[in-house]
C-alpha positions in Angstrom: 106.4 77.1 124.4 109.3 78.3 122.4 112.7 76.5 122.3 115.8 78.4 121.2 117.9 75.6 119.6 120.9 77.8 120.2 120.8 76.6 123.9 122.3 73.4 122.6 125.1 75.2 120.7 125.4 77.0 117.4 126.9 74.1 115.4 124.6 71.2 115.8 126.2 68.1 114.4 126.3 64.3 115.0 123.7 61.8 115.9 125.2 61.3 119.4 124.9 65.0 120.2 121.4 65.2 118.8 120.3 62.2 120.8 121.9 63.7 123.9 120.1 67.0 123.4 116.8 65.2 122.9 117.2 63.3 126.1 118.2 66.5 128.0 115.1 68.2 126.7 112.6 65.5 127.8 111.9 67.0 131.3 111.1 70.4 129.8 108.9 68.7 127.1 106.8 67.1 129.9 105.8 70.6 131.0 104.1 71.2 127.7 100.3 71.2 128.0 98.3 68.9 125.7 97.0 71.9 123.7 100.2 73.9 123.6 102.5 74.0 120.5 106.3 73.7 120.7 107.9 76.3 118.5 111.5 75.6 117.4 113.5 78.8 116.8 116.7 78.4 114.7 118.0 81.9 115.5 121.7 81.9 116.1 122.3 78.4 114.6 125.3 78.4 112.2 125.1 74.7 111.2 122.4 72.1 111.5 123.3 68.7 110.2 120.7 66.1 109.1 122.1 63.6 111.6 121.7 65.9 114.6 118.2 67.0 113.4 117.1 63.4 112.8 117.9 62.6 116.4 116.2 65.7 117.8 113.5 66.9 115.5 112.2 63.6 114.1 111.4 62.1 117.6 109.8 65.5 118.5 107.6 65.2 115.4 106.7 61.7 116.3 105.7 62.7 119.8 103.9 66.0 119.0 102.7 65.7 115.4 101.1 69.0 114.4 101.9 70.6 117.8 105.6 70.9 116.6 106.1 74.1 114.8 109.4 75.2 113.2 109.9 78.9 112.9 111.0 80.1 109.5 114.8 80.5 109.2 116.9 82.1 106.5 119.8 79.7 107.3 120.6 77.5 104.3 121.8 74.6 106.3 118.5 74.5 108.2 116.6 74.6 104.9 118.7 71.8 103.4 118.5 69.7 106.5 114.7 70.0 106.8 114.3 69.1 103.1 116.5 66.0 103.6 114.6 64.8 106.7 111.2 65.4 105.1 112.2 63.4 102.0 113.9 60.6 103.9 111.2 60.2 106.6 108.2 60.9 104.4 107.0 63.3 107.1 106.3 67.0 106.8 107.3 69.6 109.4 104.9 72.4 110.1 106.8 75.7 109.3 105.5 79.0 110.5 106.6 82.3 109.0 
């Protein structure tokens, strides 16, 4: 399954909005089969803040482990945010080019 993060907006900021997006995505996430990966596509994202991503991507990583795959992005805010989260949480995201 592929998730276009842009469906939640192009400027993804604040813990509250990240948490809200995560809760809204839960019914869709339940449709994911046990052997299926969830690919996160950052196309169209202008800004991704560490607070939003920590409320959305970190719980997904906790739930899915290596079944969560982030698609490579050339967006500098995405790169910086993922680096911050990986260092802060001591967890590594699987990134696919």
